[in-house]
HTML snippet that shows the backbone in 3Dmol.js (N, CA, C, O; Angstrom):
<script src="https://3Dmol.org/build/3Dmol-min.js"></script>
<div id="view" style="width:600px;height:400px;position:relative"></div>
<script>
const pdb = `
ATOM      1  N   UNK A   1      23.942  14.728 -20.325  1.00  0.00           N
ATOM      2  CA  UNK A   1      23.049  14.857 -19.178  1.00  0.00           C
ATOM      3  C   UNK A   1      21.605  14.592 -19.612  1.00  0.00           C
ATOM      4  O   UNK A   1      21.189  14.971 -20.707  1.00  0.00           O
ATOM      5  N   UNK A   2      20.848  13.928 -18.719  1.00  0.00           N
ATOM      6  CA  UNK A   2      19.435  13.721 -18.981  1.00  0.00           C
ATOM      7  C   UNK A   2      18.648  14.892 -18.392  1.00  0.00           C
ATOM      8  O   UNK A   2      19.251  15.774 -17.780  1.00  0.00           O
ATOM      9  N   UNK A   3      17.315  14.932 -18.557  1.00  0.00           N
ATOM     10  CA  UNK A   3      16.538  16.065 -18.035  1.00  0.00           C
ATOM     11  C   UNK A   3      16.612  16.234 -16.525  1.00  0.00           C
ATOM     12  O   UNK A   3      16.272  17.299 -16.010  1.00  0.00           O
ATOM     13  N   UNK A   4      17.058  15.192 -15.796  1.00  0.00           N
ATOM     14  CA  UNK A   4      17.125  15.261 -14.347  1.00  0.00           C
ATOM     15  C   UNK A   4      18.510  15.687 -13.852  1.00  0.00           C
ATOM     16  O   UNK A   4      18.762  15.693 -12.648  1.00  0.00           O
ATOM     17  N   UNK A   5      19.414  16.047 -14.786  1.00  0.00           N
ATOM     18  CA  UNK A   5      20.741  16.489 -14.412  1.00  0.00           C
ATOM     19  C   UNK A   5      21.691  15.353 -14.096  1.00  0.00           C
ATOM     20  O   UNK A   5      22.751  15.581 -13.513  1.00  0.00           O
ATOM     21  N   UNK A   6      21.334  14.134 -14.467  1.00  0.00           N
ATOM     22  CA  UNK A   6      22.173  12.973 -14.216  1.00  0.00           C
ATOM     23  C   UNK A   6      22.931  12.624 -15.493  1.00  0.00           C
ATOM     24  O   UNK A   6      22.451  12.910 -16.590  1.00  0.00           O
ATOM     25  N   UNK A   7      24.106  12.011 -15.367  1.00  0.00           N
ATOM     26  CA  UNK A   7      24.841  11.606 -16.565  1.00  0.00           C
ATOM     27  C   UNK A   7      24.028  10.632 -17.406  1.00  0.00           C
ATOM     28  O   UNK A   7      23.270   9.819 -16.877  1.00  0.00           O
ATOM     29  N   UNK A   8      24.192  10.723 -18.716  1.00  0.00           N
ATOM     30  CA  UNK A   8      23.459   9.835 -19.612  1.00  0.00           C
ATOM     31  C   UNK A   8      23.909   8.395 -19.463  1.00  0.00           C
ATOM     32  O   UNK A   8      23.089   7.480 -19.550  1.00  0.00           O
ATOM     33  N   UNK A   9      25.172   8.181 -19.243  1.00  0.00           N
ATOM     34  CA  UNK A   9      25.719   6.845 -19.079  1.00  0.00           C
ATOM     35  C   UNK A   9      26.133   6.657 -17.624  1.00  0.00           C
ATOM     36  O   UNK A   9      26.804   7.519 -17.057  1.00  0.00           O
ATOM     37  N   UNK A  10      25.742   5.539 -17.014  1.00  0.00           N
ATOM     38  CA  UNK A  10      26.154   5.310 -15.624  1.00  0.00           C
ATOM     39  C   UNK A  10      27.653   5.074 -15.538  1.00  0.00           C
ATOM     40  O   UNK A  10      28.272   4.625 -16.503  1.00  0.00           O
ATOM     41  N   UNK A  11      28.229   5.371 -14.401  1.00  0.00           N
ATOM     42  CA  UNK A  11      29.658   5.178 -14.165  1.00  0.00           C
ATOM     43  C   UNK A  11      29.901   3.715 -13.803  1.00  0.00           C
ATOM     44  O   UNK A  11      29.229   3.174 -12.926  1.00  0.00           O
ATOM     45  N   UNK A  12      30.849   3.079 -14.467  1.00  0.00           N
ATOM     46  CA  UNK A  12      31.190   1.684 -14.202  1.00  0.00           C
ATOM     47  C   UNK A  12      32.681   1.585 -13.951  1.00  0.00           C
ATOM     48  O   UNK A  12      33.474   2.236 -14.631  1.00  0.00           O
ATOM     49  N   UNK A  13      33.063   0.780 -12.986  1.00  0.00           N
ATOM     50  CA  UNK A  13      34.471   0.498 -12.761  1.00  0.00           C
ATOM     51  C   UNK A  13      34.833  -0.776 -13.511  1.00  0.00           C
ATOM     52  O   UNK A  13      34.055  -1.730 -13.510  1.00  0.00           O
ATOM     53  N   UNK A  14      35.960  -0.810 -14.129  1.00  0.00           N
ATOM     54  CA  UNK A  14      36.426  -2.003 -14.805  1.00  0.00           C
ATOM     55  C   UNK A  14      35.718  -2.285 -16.117  1.00  0.00           C
ATOM     56  O   UNK A  14      35.915  -3.353 -16.697  1.00  0.00           O
ATOM     57  N   UNK A  15      34.907  -1.370 -16.599  1.00  0.00           N
ATOM     58  CA  UNK A  15      34.239  -1.555 -17.874  1.00  0.00           C
ATOM     59  C   UNK A  15      33.136  -2.595 -17.872  1.00  0.00           C
ATOM     60  O   UNK A  15      32.664  -2.983 -18.941  1.00  0.00           O
ATOM     61  N   UNK A  16      32.710  -3.059 -16.707  1.00  0.00           N
ATOM     62  CA  UNK A  16      31.646  -4.063 -16.649  1.00  0.00           C
ATOM     63  C   UNK A  16      30.288  -3.391 -16.506  1.00  0.00           C
ATOM     64  O   UNK A  16      30.161  -2.362 -15.842  1.00  0.00           O
ATOM     65  N   UNK A  17      29.288  -3.975 -17.126  1.00  0.00           N
ATOM     66  CA  UNK A  17      27.919  -3.452 -17.037  1.00  0.00           C
ATOM     67  C   UNK A  17      27.333  -3.798 -15.675  1.00  0.00           C
ATOM     68  O   UNK A  17      27.657  -4.841 -15.106  1.00  0.00           O
ATOM     69  N   UNK A  18      26.476  -2.936 -15.153  1.00  0.00           N
ATOM     70  CA  UNK A  18      25.827  -3.263 -13.881  1.00  0.00           C
ATOM     71  C   UNK A  18      24.800  -4.374 -14.088  1.00  0.00           C
ATOM     72  O   UNK A  18      24.270  -4.541 -15.186  1.00  0.00           O
ATOM     73  N   UNK A  19      24.523  -5.136 -13.021  1.00  0.00           N
ATOM     74  CA  UNK A  19      23.544  -6.211 -13.117  1.00  0.00           C
ATOM     75  C   UNK A  19      22.120  -5.684 -12.921  1.00  0.00           C
ATOM     76  O   UNK A  19      21.158  -6.384 -13.239  1.00  0.00           O
ATOM     77  N   UNK A  20      21.975  -4.474 -12.407  1.00  0.00           N
ATOM     78  CA  UNK A  20      20.652  -3.893 -12.189  1.00  0.00           C
ATOM     79  C   UNK A  20      20.215  -3.088 -13.403  1.00  0.00           C
ATOM     80  O   UNK A  20      21.053  -2.500 -14.086  1.00  0.00           O
ATOM     81  N   UNK A  21      18.905  -3.052 -13.685  1.00  0.00           N
ATOM     82  CA  UNK A  21      18.436  -2.248 -14.810  1.00  0.00           C
ATOM     83  C   UNK A  21      18.625  -0.761 -14.529  1.00  0.00           C
ATOM     84  O   UNK A  21      18.657  -0.343 -13.372  1.00  0.00           O
ATOM     85  N   UNK A  22      18.748   0.028 -15.576  1.00  0.00           N
ATOM     86  CA  UNK A  22      18.904   1.470 -15.437  1.00  0.00           C
ATOM     87  C   UNK A  22      17.593   2.093 -14.999  1.00  0.00           C
ATOM     88  O   UNK A  22      16.518   1.583 -15.316  1.00  0.00           O
ATOM     89  N   UNK A  23      17.681   3.185 -14.276  1.00  0.00           N
ATOM     90  CA  UNK A  23      16.507   3.920 -13.809  1.00  0.00           C
ATOM     91  C   UNK A  23      15.868   4.628 -14.999  1.00  0.00           C
ATOM     92  O   UNK A  23      16.530   5.405 -15.688  1.00  0.00           O
ATOM     93  N   UNK A  24      14.598   4.367 -15.239  1.00  0.00           N
ATOM     94  CA  UNK A  24      13.902   4.961 -16.380  1.00  0.00           C
ATOM     95  C   UNK A  24      12.809   5.942 -15.991  1.00  0.00           C
ATOM     96  O   UNK A  24      12.091   6.417 -16.872  1.00  0.00           O
ATOM     97  N   UNK A  25      12.652   6.262 -14.740  1.00  0.00           N
ATOM     98  CA  UNK A  25      11.628   7.212 -14.338  1.00  0.00           C
ATOM     99  C   UNK A  25      11.104   6.887 -12.947  1.00  0.00           C
ATOM    100  O   UNK A  25      11.648   6.024 -12.258  1.00  0.00           O
ATOM    101  N   UNK A  26      10.050   7.578 -12.536  1.00  0.00           N
ATOM    102  CA  UNK A  26       9.490   7.363 -11.194  1.00  0.00           C
ATOM    103  C   UNK A  26       8.978   5.938 -11.021  1.00  0.00           C
ATOM    104  O   UNK A  26       8.469   5.322 -11.958  1.00  0.00           O
ATOM    105  N   UNK A  27       9.124   5.437  -9.811  1.00  0.00           N
ATOM    106  CA  UNK A  27       8.661   4.096  -9.471  1.00  0.00           C
ATOM    107  C   UNK A  27       7.692   4.230  -8.308  1.00  0.00           C
ATOM    108  O   UNK A  27       8.006   4.871  -7.305  1.00  0.00           O
ATOM    109  N   UNK A  28       6.529   3.635  -8.436  1.00  0.00           N
ATOM    110  CA  UNK A  28       5.547   3.653  -7.361  1.00  0.00           C
ATOM    111  C   UNK A  28       5.748   2.417  -6.498  1.00  0.00           C
ATOM    112  O   UNK A  28       5.813   1.297  -7.005  1.00  0.00           O
ATOM    113  N   UNK A  29       5.847   2.629  -5.194  1.00  0.00           N
ATOM    114  CA  UNK A  29       6.013   1.526  -4.254  1.00  0.00           C
ATOM    115  C   UNK A  29       4.807   1.525  -3.329  1.00  0.00           C
ATOM    116  O   UNK A  29       4.512   2.525  -2.675  1.00  0.00           O
ATOM    117  N   UNK A  30       4.110   0.391  -3.280  1.00  0.00           N
ATOM    118  CA  UNK A  30       2.966   0.241  -2.388  1.00  0.00           C
ATOM    119  C   UNK A  30       3.328  -0.782  -1.331  1.00  0.00           C
ATOM    120  O   UNK A  30       3.307  -1.984  -1.599  1.00  0.00           O
ATOM    121  N   UNK A  31       3.659  -0.323  -0.132  1.00  0.00           N
ATOM    122  CA  UNK A  31       4.049  -1.276   0.897  1.00  0.00           C
ATOM    123  C   UNK A  31       2.876  -2.156   1.308  1.00  0.00           C
ATOM    124  O   UNK A  31       1.732  -1.704   1.360  1.00  0.00           O
ATOM    125  N   UNK A  32       3.172  -3.402   1.594  1.00  0.00           N
ATOM    126  CA  UNK A  32       2.165  -4.347   2.069  1.00  0.00           C
ATOM    127  C   UNK A  32       2.488  -4.650   3.516  1.00  0.00           C
ATOM    128  O   UNK A  32       3.625  -4.990   3.844  1.00  0.00           O
ATOM    129  N   UNK A  33       1.508  -4.530   4.375  1.00  0.00           N
ATOM    130  CA  UNK A  33       1.694  -4.844   5.788  1.00  0.00           C
ATOM    131  C   UNK A  33       0.965  -6.150   6.073  1.00  0.00           C
ATOM    132  O   UNK A  33      -0.246  -6.144   6.294  1.00  0.00           O
ATOM    133  N   UNK A  34       1.688  -7.276   6.071  1.00  0.00           N
ATOM    134  CA  UNK A  34       1.022  -8.577   6.218  1.00  0.00           C
ATOM    135  C   UNK A  34       0.273  -8.739   7.536  1.00  0.00           C
ATOM    136  O   UNK A  34      -0.705  -9.484   7.595  1.00  0.00           O
ATOM    137  N   UNK A  35       0.711  -8.058   8.592  1.00  0.00           N
ATOM    138  CA  UNK A  35       0.034  -8.192   9.878  1.00  0.00           C
ATOM    139  C   UNK A  35      -1.317  -7.486   9.864  1.00  0.00           C
ATOM    140  O   UNK A  35      -2.284  -7.985  10.438  1.00  0.00           O
ATOM    141  N   UNK A  36      -1.387  -6.341   9.219  1.00  0.00           N
ATOM    142  CA  UNK A  36      -2.667  -5.629   9.101  1.00  0.00           C
ATOM    143  C   UNK A  36      -3.626  -6.441   8.237  1.00  0.00           C
ATOM    144  O   UNK A  36      -4.802  -6.579   8.574  1.00  0.00           O
ATOM    145  N   UNK A  37      -3.126  -6.977   7.126  1.00  0.00           N
ATOM    146  CA  UNK A  37      -3.958  -7.790   6.236  1.00  0.00           C
ATOM    147  C   UNK A  37      -4.468  -9.014   6.980  1.00  0.00           C
ATOM    148  O   UNK A  37      -5.649  -9.347   6.882  1.00  0.00           O
ATOM    149  N   UNK A  38      -3.597  -9.689   7.723  1.00  0.00           N
ATOM    150  CA  UNK A  38      -3.999 -10.879   8.485  1.00  0.00           C
ATOM    151  C   UNK A  38      -5.048 -10.532   9.537  1.00  0.00           C
ATOM    152  O   UNK A  38      -6.013 -11.275   9.721  1.00  0.00           O
ATOM    153  N   UNK A  39      -4.866  -9.415  10.223  1.00  0.00           N
ATOM    154  CA  UNK A  39      -5.838  -8.979  11.229  1.00  0.00           C
ATOM    155  C   UNK A  39      -7.194  -8.720  10.594  1.00  0.00           C
ATOM    156  O   UNK A  39      -8.221  -9.148  11.120  1.00  0.00           O
ATOM    157  N   UNK A  40      -7.201  -8.018   9.457  1.00  0.00           N
ATOM    158  CA  UNK A  40      -8.463  -7.714   8.787  1.00  0.00           C
ATOM    159  C   UNK A  40      -9.128  -8.970   8.229  1.00  0.00           C
ATOM    160  O   UNK A  40     -10.355  -9.074   8.243  1.00  0.00           O
ATOM    161  N   UNK A  41      -8.344  -9.917   7.742  1.00  0.00           N
ATOM    162  CA  UNK A  41      -8.920 -11.171   7.255  1.00  0.00           C
ATOM    163  C   UNK A  41      -9.573 -11.943   8.396  1.00  0.00           C
ATOM    164  O   UNK A  41     -10.577 -12.625   8.193  1.00  0.00           O
ATOM    165  N   UNK A  42      -9.005 -11.834   9.593  1.00  0.00           N
ATOM    166  CA  UNK A  42      -9.602 -12.470  10.763  1.00  0.00           C
ATOM    167  C   UNK A  42     -10.863 -11.779  11.235  1.00  0.00           C
ATOM    168  O   UNK A  42     -11.650 -12.357  11.985  1.00  0.00           O
ATOM    169  N   UNK A  43     -11.060 -10.542  10.800  1.00  0.00           N
ATOM    170  CA  UNK A  43     -12.257  -9.766  11.173  1.00  0.00           C
ATOM    171  C   UNK A  43     -13.344  -9.828  10.099  1.00  0.00           C
ATOM    172  O   UNK A  43     -14.335  -9.104  10.188  1.00  0.00           O
ATOM    173  N   UNK A  44     -13.174 -10.675   9.095  1.00  0.00           N
ATOM    174  CA  UNK A  44     -14.132 -10.768   7.998  1.00  0.00           C
ATOM    175  C   UNK A  44     -15.540 -11.018   8.543  1.00  0.00           C
ATOM    176  O   UNK A  44     -15.764 -11.947   9.319  1.00  0.00           O
ATOM    177  N   UNK A  45     -16.480 -10.175   8.122  1.00  0.00           N
ATOM    178  CA  UNK A  45     -17.865 -10.297   8.565  1.00  0.00           C
ATOM    179  C   UNK A  45     -18.153  -9.629   9.894  1.00  0.00           C
ATOM    180  O   UNK A  45     -19.293  -9.643  10.357  1.00  0.00           O
ATOM    181  N   UNK A  46     -17.139  -9.044  10.516  1.00  0.00           N
ATOM    182  CA  UNK A  46     -17.309  -8.394  11.814  1.00  0.00           C
ATOM    183  C   UNK A  46     -17.204  -6.875  11.683  1.00  0.00           C
ATOM    184  O   UNK A  46     -16.624  -6.354  10.730  1.00  0.00           O
ATOM    185  N   UNK A  47     -17.775  -6.185  12.658  1.00  0.00           N
ATOM    186  CA  UNK A  47     -17.749  -4.731  12.725  1.00  0.00           C
ATOM    187  C   UNK A  47     -16.380  -4.286  13.242  1.00  0.00           C
ATOM    188  O   UNK A  47     -15.888  -4.826  14.233  1.00  0.00           O
ATOM    189  N   UNK A  48     -15.763  -3.308  12.579  1.00  0.00           N
ATOM    190  CA  UNK A  48     -14.466  -2.777  13.000  1.00  0.00           C
ATOM    191  C   UNK A  48     -14.476  -1.251  12.913  1.00  0.00           C
ATOM    192  O   UNK A  48     -15.262  -0.651  12.179  1.00  0.00           O
ATOM    193  N   UNK A  49     -13.587  -0.656  13.679  1.00  0.00           N
ATOM    194  CA  UNK A  49     -13.316   0.771  13.572  1.00  0.00           C
ATOM    195  C   UNK A  49     -11.893   0.885  13.036  1.00  0.00           C
ATOM    196  O   UNK A  49     -10.966   0.298  13.595  1.00  0.00           O
ATOM    197  N   UNK A  50     -11.721   1.638  11.953  1.00  0.00           N
ATOM    198  CA  UNK A  50     -10.412   1.808  11.338  1.00  0.00           C
ATOM    199  C   UNK A  50     -10.059   3.291  11.335  1.00  0.00           C
ATOM    200  O   UNK A  50     -10.823   4.123  10.845  1.00  0.00           O
ATOM    201  N   UNK A  51      -8.899   3.607  11.884  1.00  0.00           N
ATOM    202  CA  UNK A  51      -8.377   4.973  11.838  1.00  0.00           C
ATOM    203  C   UNK A  51      -7.411   5.045  10.665  1.00  0.00           C
ATOM    204  O   UNK A  51      -6.476   4.250  10.574  1.00  0.00           O
ATOM    205  N   UNK A  52      -7.640   6.000   9.766  1.00  0.00           N
ATOM    206  CA  UNK A  52      -6.761   6.189   8.621  1.00  0.00           C
ATOM    207  C   UNK A  52      -6.057   7.531   8.751  1.00  0.00           C
ATOM    208  O   UNK A  52      -6.314   8.295   9.682  1.00  0.00           O
ATOM    209  N   UNK A  53      -5.177   7.803   7.816  1.00  0.00           N
ATOM    210  CA  UNK A  53      -4.494   9.093   7.815  1.00  0.00           C
ATOM    211  C   UNK A  53      -5.468  10.222   7.503  1.00  0.00           C
ATOM    212  O   UNK A  53      -5.138  11.389   7.716  1.00  0.00           O
ATOM    213  N   UNK A  54      -6.658   9.904   7.006  1.00  0.00           N
ATOM    214  CA  UNK A  54      -7.663  10.907   6.665  1.00  0.00           C
ATOM    215  C   UNK A  54      -8.817  10.973   7.659  1.00  0.00           C
ATOM    216  O   UNK A  54      -9.671  11.853   7.544  1.00  0.00           O
ATOM    217  N   UNK A  55      -8.865  10.069   8.626  1.00  0.00           N
ATOM    218  CA  UNK A  55      -9.949  10.066   9.596  1.00  0.00           C
ATOM    219  C   UNK A  55     -10.400   8.653   9.927  1.00  0.00           C
ATOM    220  O   UNK A  55      -9.758   7.675   9.545  1.00  0.00           O
ATOM    221  N   UNK A  56     -11.504   8.562  10.636  1.00  0.00           N
ATOM    222  CA  UNK A  56     -12.017   7.282  11.122  1.00  0.00           C
ATOM    223  C   UNK A  56     -13.170   6.803  10.258  1.00  0.00           C
ATOM    224  O   UNK A  56     -13.980   7.599   9.781  1.00  0.00           O
ATOM    225  N   UNK A  57     -13.235   5.477  10.062  1.00  0.00           N
ATOM    226  CA  UNK A  57     -14.336   4.862   9.344  1.00  0.00           C
ATOM    227  C   UNK A  57     -14.716   3.584  10.086  1.00  0.00           C
ATOM    228  O   UNK A  57     -13.851   2.842  10.551  1.00  0.00           O
ATOM    229  N   UNK A  58     -16.022   3.338  10.189  1.00  0.00           N
ATOM    230  CA  UNK A  58     -16.529   2.170  10.907  1.00  0.00           C
ATOM    231  C   UNK A  58     -17.433   1.381   9.984  1.00  0.00           C
ATOM    232  O   UNK A  58     -18.211   1.959   9.225  1.00  0.00           O
ATOM    233  N   UNK A  59     -17.332   0.059  10.047  1.00  0.00           N
ATOM    234  CA  UNK A  59     -18.194  -0.769   9.227  1.00  0.00           C
ATOM    235  C   UNK A  59     -17.859  -2.240   9.360  1.00  0.00           C
ATOM    236  O   UNK A  59     -17.048  -2.634  10.198  1.00  0.00           O
ATOM    237  N   UNK A  60     -18.495  -3.050   8.520  1.00  0.00           N
ATOM    238  CA  UNK A  60     -18.294  -4.496   8.516  1.00  0.00           C
ATOM    239  C   UNK A  60     -17.308  -4.845   7.406  1.00  0.00           C
ATOM    240  O   UNK A  60     -17.463  -4.407   6.266  1.00  0.00           O
ATOM    241  N   UNK A  61     -16.296  -5.636   7.750  1.00  0.00           N
ATOM    242  CA  UNK A  61     -15.278  -6.046   6.779  1.00  0.00           C
ATOM    243  C   UNK A  61     -15.908  -7.035   5.808  1.00  0.00           C
ATOM    244  O   UNK A  61     -16.349  -8.113   6.207  1.00  0.00           O
ATOM    245  N   UNK A  62     -15.948  -6.661   4.519  1.00  0.00           N
ATOM    246  CA  UNK A  62     -16.503  -7.535   3.490  1.00  0.00           C
ATOM    247  C   UNK A  62     -15.421  -8.395   2.853  1.00  0.00           C
ATOM    248  O   UNK A  62     -15.617  -9.592   2.647  1.00  0.00           O
ATOM    249  N   UNK A  63     -14.281  -7.787   2.542  1.00  0.00           N
ATOM    250  CA  UNK A  63     -13.171  -8.524   1.946  1.00  0.00           C
ATOM    251  C   UNK A  63     -11.883  -7.786   2.254  1.00  0.00           C
ATOM    252  O   UNK A  63     -11.886  -6.607   2.606  1.00  0.00           O
ATOM    253  N   UNK A  64     -10.773  -8.516   2.114  1.00  0.00           N
ATOM    254  CA  UNK A  64      -9.472  -7.910   2.366  1.00  0.00           C
ATOM    255  C   UNK A  64      -8.471  -8.461   1.366  1.00  0.00           C
ATOM    256  O   UNK A  64      -8.320  -9.676   1.232  1.00  0.00           O
ATOM    257  N   UNK A  65      -7.800  -7.585   0.678  1.00  0.00           N
ATOM    258  CA  UNK A  65      -6.748  -7.913  -0.282  1.00  0.00           C
ATOM    259  C   UNK A  65      -5.436  -7.326   0.236  1.00  0.00           C
ATOM    260  O   UNK A  65      -5.460  -6.539   1.182  1.00  0.00           O
ATOM    261  N   UNK A  66      -4.293  -7.683  -0.354  1.00  0.00           N
ATOM    262  CA  UNK A  66      -3.015  -7.159   0.147  1.00  0.00           C
ATOM    263  C   UNK A  66      -2.897  -5.635   0.109  1.00  0.00           C
ATOM    264  O   UNK A  66      -2.108  -5.063   0.861  1.00  0.00           O
ATOM    265  N   UNK A  67      -3.680  -4.961  -0.765  1.00  0.00           N
ATOM    266  CA  UNK A  67      -3.545  -3.509  -0.875  1.00  0.00           C
ATOM    267  C   UNK A  67      -4.753  -2.727  -0.378  1.00  0.00           C
ATOM    268  O   UNK A  67      -4.654  -1.511  -0.214  1.00  0.00           O
ATOM    269  N   UNK A  68      -5.896  -3.380  -0.130  1.00  0.00           N
ATOM    270  CA  UNK A  68      -7.082  -2.651   0.333  1.00  0.00           C
ATOM    271  C   UNK A  68      -8.033  -3.563   1.098  1.00  0.00           C
ATOM    272  O   UNK A  68      -7.962  -4.789   1.014  1.00  0.00           O
ATOM    273  N   UNK A  69      -8.925  -2.919   1.847  1.00  0.00           N
ATOM    274  CA  UNK A  69      -9.994  -3.628   2.548  1.00  0.00           C
ATOM    275  C   UNK A  69     -11.316  -3.012   2.113  1.00  0.00           C
ATOM    276  O   UNK A  69     -11.407  -1.798   1.934  1.00  0.00           O
ATOM    277  N   UNK A  70     -12.343  -3.845   1.942  1.00  0.00           N
ATOM    278  CA  UNK A  70     -13.679  -3.367   1.597  1.00  0.00           C
ATOM    279  C   UNK A  70     -14.518  -3.375   2.862  1.00  0.00           C
ATOM    280  O   UNK A  70     -14.662  -4.406   3.518  1.00  0.00           O
ATOM    281  N   UNK A  71     -15.078  -2.198   3.204  1.00  0.00           N
ATOM    282  CA  UNK A  71     -15.932  -2.057   4.379  1.00  0.00           C
ATOM    283  C   UNK A  71     -17.351  -1.748   3.952  1.00  0.00           C
ATOM    284  O   UNK A  71     -17.572  -0.930   3.060  1.00  0.00           O
ATOM    285  N   UNK A  72     -18.314  -2.400   4.584  1.00  0.00           N
ATOM    286  CA  UNK A  72     -19.729  -2.119   4.345  1.00  0.00           C
ATOM    287  C   UNK A  72     -20.180  -1.142   5.415  1.00  0.00           C
ATOM    288  O   UNK A  72     -20.200  -1.474   6.600  1.00  0.00           O
ATOM    289  N   UNK A  73     -20.545   0.070   4.994  1.00  0.00           N
ATOM    290  CA  UNK A  73     -21.005   1.120   5.900  1.00  0.00           C
ATOM    291  C   UNK A  73     -22.421   1.482   5.477  1.00  0.00           C
ATOM    292  O   UNK A  73     -22.637   2.061   4.412  1.00  0.00           O
ATOM    293  N   UNK A  74     -23.381   1.131   6.326  1.00  0.00           N
ATOM    294  CA  UNK A  74     -24.805   1.264   5.993  1.00  0.00           C
ATOM    295  C   UNK A  74     -25.058   0.502   4.695  1.00  0.00           C
ATOM    296  O   UNK A  74     -24.875  -0.715   4.678  1.00  0.00           O
ATOM    297  N   UNK A  75     -25.460   1.141   3.629  1.00  0.00           N
ATOM    298  CA  UNK A  75     -25.697   0.445   2.360  1.00  0.00           C
ATOM    299  C   UNK A  75     -24.629   0.762   1.324  1.00  0.00           C
ATOM    300  O   UNK A  75     -24.852   0.577   0.127  1.00  0.00           O
ATOM    301  N   UNK A  76     -23.474   1.236   1.772  1.00  0.00           N
ATOM    302  CA  UNK A  76     -22.392   1.599   0.856  1.00  0.00           C
ATOM    303  C   UNK A  76     -21.154   0.761   1.138  1.00  0.00           C
ATOM    304  O   UNK A  76     -20.924   0.329   2.268  1.00  0.00           O
ATOM    305  N   UNK A  77     -20.358   0.536   0.093  1.00  0.00           N
ATOM    306  CA  UNK A  77     -19.081  -0.153   0.246  1.00  0.00           C
ATOM    307  C   UNK A  77     -17.957   0.856   0.058  1.00  0.00           C
ATOM    308  O   UNK A  77     -17.934   1.607  -0.918  1.00  0.00           O
ATOM    309  N   UNK A  78     -17.027   0.861   1.005  1.00  0.00           N
ATOM    310  CA  UNK A  78     -15.864   1.739   0.929  1.00  0.00           C
ATOM    311  C   UNK A  78     -14.614   0.874   0.826  1.00  0.00           C
ATOM    312  O   UNK A  78     -14.498  -0.151   1.498  1.00  0.00           O
ATOM    313  N   UNK A  79     -13.685   1.298  -0.018  1.00  0.00           N
ATOM    314  CA  UNK A  79     -12.415   0.611  -0.184  1.00  0.00           C
ATOM    315  C   UNK A  79     -11.336   1.482   0.451  1.00  0.00           C
ATOM    316  O   UNK A  79     -11.133   2.629   0.053  1.00  0.00           O
ATOM    317  N   UNK A  80     -10.652   0.924   1.437  1.00  0.00           N
ATOM    318  CA  UNK A  80      -9.632   1.655   2.180  1.00  0.00           C
ATOM    319  C   UNK A  80      -8.280   1.029   1.870  1.00  0.00           C
ATOM    320  O   UNK A  80      -8.105  -0.183   2.001  1.00  0.00           O
ATOM    321  N   UNK A  81      -7.333   1.849   1.462  1.00  0.00           N
ATOM    322  CA  UNK A  81      -5.980   1.352   1.182  1.00  0.00           C
ATOM    323  C   UNK A  81      -5.299   0.936   2.481  1.00  0.00           C
ATOM    324  O   UNK A  81      -5.340   1.668   3.470  1.00  0.00           O
ATOM    325  N   UNK A  82      -4.678  -0.231   2.478  1.00  0.00           N
ATOM    326  CA  UNK A  82      -3.973  -0.741   3.658  1.00  0.00           C
ATOM    327  C   UNK A  82      -2.883   0.236   4.091  1.00  0.00           C
ATOM    328  O   UNK A  82      -2.657   0.420   5.287  1.00  0.00           O
ATOM    329  N   UNK A  83      -2.209   0.860   3.134  1.00  0.00           N
ATOM    330  CA  UNK A  83      -1.116   1.788   3.439  1.00  0.00           C
ATOM    331  C   UNK A  83      -1.602   3.017   4.197  1.00  0.00           C
ATOM    332  O   UNK A  83      -0.794   3.710   4.814  1.00  0.00           O
ATOM    333  N   UNK A  84      -2.901   3.306   4.166  1.00  0.00           N
ATOM    334  CA  UNK A  84      -3.450   4.489   4.838  1.00  0.00           C
ATOM    335  C   UNK A  84      -3.956   4.176   6.250  1.00  0.00           C
ATOM    336  O   UNK A  84      -4.344   5.091   6.976  1.00  0.00           O
ATOM    337  N   UNK A  85      -3.958   2.911   6.649  1.00  0.00           N
ATOM    338  CA  UNK A  85      -4.494   2.523   7.960  1.00  0.00           C
ATOM    339  C   UNK A  85      -3.463   2.794   9.053  1.00  0.00           C
ATOM    340  O   UNK A  85      -2.297   2.414   8.944  1.00  0.00           O
ATOM    341  N   UNK A  86      -3.936   3.474  10.124  1.00  0.00           N
ATOM    342  CA  UNK A  86      -3.100   3.775  11.287  1.00  0.00           C
ATOM    343  C   UNK A  86      -3.317   2.705  12.359  1.00  0.00           C
ATOM    344  O   UNK A  86      -2.353   2.155  12.892  1.00  0.00           O
ATOM    345  N   UNK A  87      -4.593   2.407  12.679  1.00  0.00           N
ATOM    346  CA  UNK A  87      -4.920   1.362  13.634  1.00  0.00           C
ATOM    347  C   UNK A  87      -6.296   0.785  13.356  1.00  0.00           C
ATOM    348  O   UNK A  87      -7.111   1.381  12.651  1.00  0.00           O
ATOM    349  N   UNK A  88      -6.540  -0.406  13.934  1.00  0.00           N
ATOM    350  CA  UNK A  88      -7.810  -1.126  13.763  1.00  0.00           C
ATOM    351  C   UNK A  88      -8.306  -1.527  15.135  1.00  0.00           C
ATOM    352  O   UNK A  88      -7.531  -1.979  15.977  1.00  0.00           O
ATOM    353  N   UNK A  89      -9.626  -1.358  15.362  1.00  0.00           N
ATOM    354  CA  UNK A  89     -10.228  -1.817  16.621  1.00  0.00           C
ATOM    355  C   UNK A  89     -11.414  -2.714  16.278  1.00  0.00           C
ATOM    356  O   UNK A  89     -12.465  -2.221  15.869  1.00  0.00           O
ATOM    357  N   UNK A  90     -11.250  -4.039  16.441  1.00  0.00           N
ATOM    358  CA  UNK A  90     -12.390  -4.933  16.213  1.00  0.00           C
ATOM    359  C   UNK A  90     -13.427  -4.739  17.317  1.00  0.00           C
ATOM    360  O   UNK A  90     -13.091  -4.359  18.439  1.00  0.00           O
ATOM    361  N   UNK A  91     -14.678  -5.001  16.990  1.00  0.00           N
ATOM    362  CA  UNK A  91     -15.752  -4.867  17.980  1.00  0.00           C
ATOM    363  C   UNK A  91     -15.910  -6.158  18.729  1.00  0.00           C
ATOM    364  O   UNK A  91     -16.763  -6.259  19.611  1.00  0.00           O
TER     365      UNK A  91
END
`;
const viewer = $3Dmol.createViewer("view");
viewer.addModel(pdb, "pdb");
viewer.setStyle({}, {cartoon: {color: "spectrum"}});
viewer.zoomTo();
viewer.render();
</script>
């Protein structure tokens, strides 16, 4: 048994090895929402209101990558994770 209570060796039928790699620990998954990214890229240079899981932020879209958007708010730049965005309202 490993520390997680799982067998040390995976169970195989017919003595064949699995084609998938063995699980070696936690895996981080960052979902990409192509429609949100596309919408934000279309708003580049424009004022937007973004509702996140932590609250609302308003500013000008400076750049947009698959995992985050950069917003200019007054004289500060904020980076918002795409996965945290609930909705977007362009001005």
